[in-house]
NUMARLO-544244 format. One record per residue (C-alpha): y, z, x; residue in one letter; chain. Coordinates in steps of 0.1 Angstrom, whole numbers. Example, Ala and Ser with C-alpha at 12.3 -4.5 7.8 and 13.67 -1.06 7.14 Angstrom:
- -45; 78; 123; a; A
- -11; 71; 137; s; A
This chain:
- -1; 3; 1; m; A
- 30; -10; 12; d; A
- 61; 16; 18; r; A
- 85; -6; -15; d; A
- 47; -2; -36; q; A
- 50; 42; -26; l; A
- 88; 43; -31; q; A
- 82; 20; -72; h; A
- 51; 49; -77; v; A
- 70; 77; -63; a; A
- 101; 67; -87; a; A
- 74; 65; -120; a; A
- 54; 95; -115; l; A
- 88; 113; -107; e; A
- 105; 96; -140; e; A
- 77; 105; -160; g; A
- 63; 140; -149; y; A
- 86; 154; -126; g; A
- 109; 157; -92; e; A
- 85; 161; -69; c; A
- 97; 199; -50; p; A
- 83; 185; -20; h; A
- 106; 155; -9; g; A
- 103; 120; -10; r; A
- 80; 117; 17; t; A
- 58; 146; 9; a; A
- 53; 124; -25; l; A
- 45; 91; -6; m; A
- 22; 102; 18; n; A
- 3; 120; -14; w; A
- 0; 93; -31; i; A
- -13; 73; -4; e; A
- -42; 99; 1; q; A
- -46; 102; -39; e; A
- -50; 65; -36; v; A
- -79; 66; -11; s; A
- -92; 88; -28; m; A
- -94; 71; -63; l; A
- -107; 43; -50; k; A
- -133; 59; -29; s; A
- -150; 73; -61; r; A
- -147; 38; -75; g; A
- -117; 47; -104; v; A
- -111; 8; -112; p; A
- -70; -2; -115; g; A
- -49; -9; -138; g; A
- -43; 16; -168; e; A
- -74; 40; -152; a; A
- -64; 45; -121; a; A
- -27; 50; -133; t; A
- -38; 79; -159; q; A
- -62; 90; -129; a; A
- -32; 94; -107; l; A
- -7; 106; -133; g; A
- -29; 137; -141; l; A
- -33; 141; -104; a; A
- 0; 145; -92; y; A
- 5; 169; -125; w; A
- -16; 191; -112; e; A
- -2; 192; -78; w; A
- 33; 196; -91; l; A
- 7; 224; -110; g; A
- -3; 239; -72; e; A
- 32; 242; -63; s; A
């Protein structure tokens, strides 16, 4: 995932679920790691991946 894609995903997550208290750099690093985990678990792209990423972000924020 390139930097522009990461910025787009980060902005969408913050718009939908709230601002990341860890900052944008930490969020983009988290997105890269989470996308890799989703791929390794075989989560299909599109809506399924979007929902899984959103739920994982919400959980990550709750753990902060």
